[in-house]
N, C-alpha and C positions, 0 to 999 in steps of 0.2 A: 502493499499500499504505501503511495507516494503523497507527500502532503498537499492540499488544494493551495490554490494561488493567494487566497484569502490568508492562510496560515504563513505560506511563504513571504509576503508582505509584511504580515506583523513581526516576522523574524527578522526581517530588515530594519523595521521601527525599533525592535529591542537592539539590534546592534548598535544602529546610530545613537542610542541613548546610553549605551555602556562605554563608550570612548569618545572623549571631547578631543577634537583635533583643531580646537580653535586656539587664539592667543591666551586665552584662561588657563591653558593646561601648561603648568610649570615644565612639565617634560619636554614640550614644545617651544614655550618662550620663555626661556630661563632669564628671571630676573635677580640679582644677587641684593638681598635686603640684609644688611648689616647687622638687625635686631634680630633676625631667625636664621642665619647660616653664616659660614665660613669660609672665605677663599684663602687658599693657602698657596702661598707666593715663593718664587724664588726655588722650587724644588723641581726635581725629574719626576714625572708621573711614574716612568716605569720602576723607578728604584724605589718608592715609596710602595707600590704595589708588591714588589718583591720582599719588601721587610715586613708588610701586613700578612703576605700569604705564607713567610716564614714562622708568622706567630710572635713578631716585636710587638711590644705596645709602643706608642708614639706619644711625645709630650707635645703640648701646643706651645708655642712662644709667642708673646703679644708683639705687636706692630713696633719696632724699634724708632727711636726719635728720628726726625730727619725725614726727608721725603722717600716714598716708595720706589722701588725699581720701575723702571717702565716698558721692561721687556728685555728680549734677548735670553741667552742660554743660562737655564739656572745654574747659579755659583754655589748654592748650599749640597754639598754632597756626603754620604759616608756618616752621617750621624741618626739618631732616632728622634731629632726634634723637628717640628713642623712650624715654618714661619707663617704667622697670618696676618692679616690686614687690618687688625683690631689693635686698639689700646688694651691693657691690662683689665681694667674694671670691666670694659665692654665685652672681652673675651670671656670673663669668668661668669658673667651673666648669660651669655647665649650658651655658653657649654652648659651651664645648669638647665637651662630652658631644654636644649636638646636633650638632655638625659631624661628629663622627665617626659619629654615627647615620645622618646624611644620606649621608655618603660610602659608607658600608658598604652601603646600600639600592642606592645606585646602582651600585655594582662588582658587587655579588653578586645582585642581581635585576633589574638593568636599568631600575628605576623610583626616582623622588622619594617621600620619605615625609615631607619637611618642608613644613608650612602654616602659614600664618597665618588662623586661625579668626574670620571675621568676623560677628558678632550671635551671640546664643545663644537659643533657644528654650527656655523653660521651661514643663513642660507636666505633666499629670498623665494617669495610665490608671486603668482602672476594677479596683477590687479591690488598689489599690497605694497606700499614704497617702503615700509617700514621693515628691518631686516631679523628674521627668527634667529633663534639661539637656543639649540637643541644639545643637551649632554649625548655623549656616544655612548659610555661604558658606565654602568652603575655596579659599583664592587660595595656589597654588604658589610657594614661596621657597627661597631657598639661603642659605647663609653664605659670605661672600666673606673671605678672607685666610687667613692660617696658625694666627692664634688665639695665637703665642708669647707676643706683648705685649699679649694682650687687643683685638687689632685686628679681630676678626671683625665684618664688618658684615652686614647683611640687605639681600637684592637680588630680585628677582623671579626665578623659573625659568621657563623658556620651555616652558609645559604648560599645559594647559587647567583654567580656574577652573570647580569643580564645587560645583552645590549639593549639601548632605549627601547622598550615596544611600541610607545607612542610613535617614535621617530619613524619605527618601522612601517608602520599602518600608513603615517602622514605621506612617507617618500611612495610606496606602492600605490595607494588608493587616490592619492590627489596629484603626484608628479610624474607617475610612471617609472618611479625607478626601485628596482628588485635588489635588495641587499641579498645577495648570496653567499654566507660562510662556509669554508671549508667543513665538511664533516668529520669530526674528531671526539674520541671521547674525553680528551683532555679539556680542562677548563678554558673558557674564551680568554684571550689575553688583548691587551691594549695594543698591541702591534698589529696584530690581526685584525682587528676591527678597525682601526685607523685606517690601513692600507687596503681595506675594503671598500669602504665609505670614500676613499681618495679616489679609489679607482670607478666606482660606480659615480661619482658626481663630476667627475674630470671635464675640463673644459666650459663649466657653468659659469657665466660672468657672476661676481659677487659673492662666488661661494667660496669658503676658506675653511679649514680646521684649526682650532686655538688647543694649544698642548696646555688646557686650565685644568686646577684641581680644585673643587667647592665641596665642602661638606654640609651637607643638609637633609632635610626630610623629602622623601618622594614617595607618592602611593600610586600603584597602577594595579591593585588588586581584581579590578573589575575588568582588566584585559583577558585574563585568564578566560573568563565566560565569553568575551568578544571572539576569542581564538576558538572555543569551542563551539560556537554557533557558526563560524566561518569555515570550519573543517567539517563539522557533522550535521550541518542545519537540517539536511533533508531527511536524515535519521531520526534526529529530536522532533522536527515537524512532523512526523508519521506517528509519533507516539498519541493516544487517544486524550490523553491528561493535558497534552501541549496544546491539542487543537482546541479544546474546551477552554482554556485559558485565552487562546488567539481569537477565537470566534464568539465567546462570551454566550455560547449556547450552553444551559443548563442540559444537563444529560448527554451531552456527546460522547462523553466516556461511559464506557459499559459498565454497570453495575450489578452486583450478583442478588440485590433485594433491597428492601426498604431499610434505612438506617434505623437502628432502633432509638428509641426515646428512653429519657430516664425514668418516666412514669412505667414502661413497659417492662423495666428490668427489676427483677425481686433479687434481694440479697444473696439468694441462694444460685440464682444464674451466673454470675461470675464465677462461683468456685465450683461448680460443676464443669462450666464451659471452657474456662479460660486457667490459666497459669501465672497468678501474680505476684509478686514479691512484697507490696505494700498495700495498706488498707485503701479501700476506695468506696467512695459514695456511689448512689445510683446514677449519677451523671457520669462519674467517672469509669463505672462498670458499662454505660452504654457504649462510651468512647472504645474502651478494651474490647467489648464484643464488635462492633464495628470493624475495628481493625483486624480482628480475628478472621471475621468473614471477606476482607478483601474490598470492604467499603474506601470509596474516597471522600473525605470529609474534612472540615476545618473545625478545630479545637480550639475556642476563645473564652477568655475570661480574665479579669484584672490580676495584678499581681497578688501571691499568696492564695490562690484559690486551687492549688494540686496541678498546675499543668506538669510541672517537670515531674510530679509524683506518676500521673497518668502515663507520659512517655516513657518512664522507667519500666512500667507495668507492660506496656505494650511492647517494649524489647525484650523484655523479659519473657514474656509470652511467646513471640517469635523466635525464640533461640528453643523455647521448649519444643516446638515443631520443626526443629532442623533448617530454619530461614535465616538469612543473614540481615540487617538492617543498616542503611546508611542514613546516621542522624546529622544534619547540618544546620549551622545558624550562624547569625552573622557575628553575634556576640560570643566570645571565648567563655565568659560566665555561664551562659547557658548550656554550653556542653560540660563544662566542670562540675556543674550541679548534677546534671544526670547522671554523669560518670561516678561522683561520688555516691551517689543512691545505689548504682549497681555495685559498687566495690563494698559497700557496707552490707550489701546482701549477698556476697561471696560471688560475684559475676565479675570482677575487675579484669580478670585475666582475658575476658572476651572483648573487651575493649580494645580497639586498634585506632591508636591516633593517625589518621592519613595524612592531614595537611596542617602544618603548625610549625613553628620553631622547634618542636620538640619532635618532630617526625624525621629524625635522621635514620640513616640505612641500619646502623648497628643496634639503636633502640627498636627499630620496626622488626628485625630479627630476632631480638630477644623476646620481645612480645607474643611473635608468631610462634616462638619455641614453648613460651609459658602456656599459651593458651592450647597447643596442640597437646602437652601433656595433661593439662587440666581437662581437656573433653574427655580423653579416656575414662578419667575417672567420675566425670558428672551423671548425675542420676537425674533423669525428667521426672518430674512430680507434677501430678495432676492438681495439685491444691498448692495455693499461694504461699510458700514459707520460705523464708531466707535461708533458713537453715536445711530447709528440704532439697534446696538447689546447691546450698554450699557443701552437704556431706557426699 
């Protein structure tokens, strides 16, 4: 089954809303704000990346007295100190601000937002007299230390180094330039990215690459969704639930029956039909029963009304029938609450963190190993008791 024209048109609308290709996007029109970012001057970008990749921690130096250098070959090499464009007091304030922002991004949304921007493509677009400035390479970093005495240092963050994804889309979709990087299992390097961009944009008037370094927050979380729609739009659009979302027609997705109401669920219904690990009232029992029957529904309620409790029960019930569950949330806190409830019921080993700053290869392998061992000892219970499932 292929998606209809209406669904495909809606997918195109979704794609346009997921990625901003205008000047408002900092990844395409970077403006250095000295209150929220730090420009690193007089340094060789290749050397700085090599130090960070080797696990070195780099210290920030404030702007020296006198005028800043106006360009030319970097003169500071061979040390672990970064020369910045900020005086001492301003540097300390910006570092503390970036440290707070980095921690908040990880704690609330589960991903790192701090990057060292390496290289800058200056380019023009038709009918726009102003020049655009887009970072080339985004190297993930973190600030280490408490910052109470200005002791924050820069270190690599264990994540993927990225070629600016917004720039790739901008060049491809609007300017007809395809960036084709060599296929390799090794991490992408600045030398390769710079050479690739230079070759793809050669001969264009007003275009140039500047070997600049900027430490700033960047966000491109929605670009992964955009790329999914680009690569798999036909498959996604053919799903009944997507058709329902795209067309707004209630009932477009197949249903296995009428969703049960709280009034029609007796306390004993949930006990005999489903496997729950936490207590549930009639409305929660109705949601659990609907999930067991494969119904598609929206569970709504104000904070503190037991939504995470219900989700934990739904996941536990699905596990008891041999199913797998993908639980997605924009907020990291929502994921952690449900994970904590499952862990307290003895089901923590069945939780695999797929996408976050903690989802590193070694940790994923360990988690899979623990779950495999745990599964061999698991006992399926028809009645919801955390102790039954844990033993």
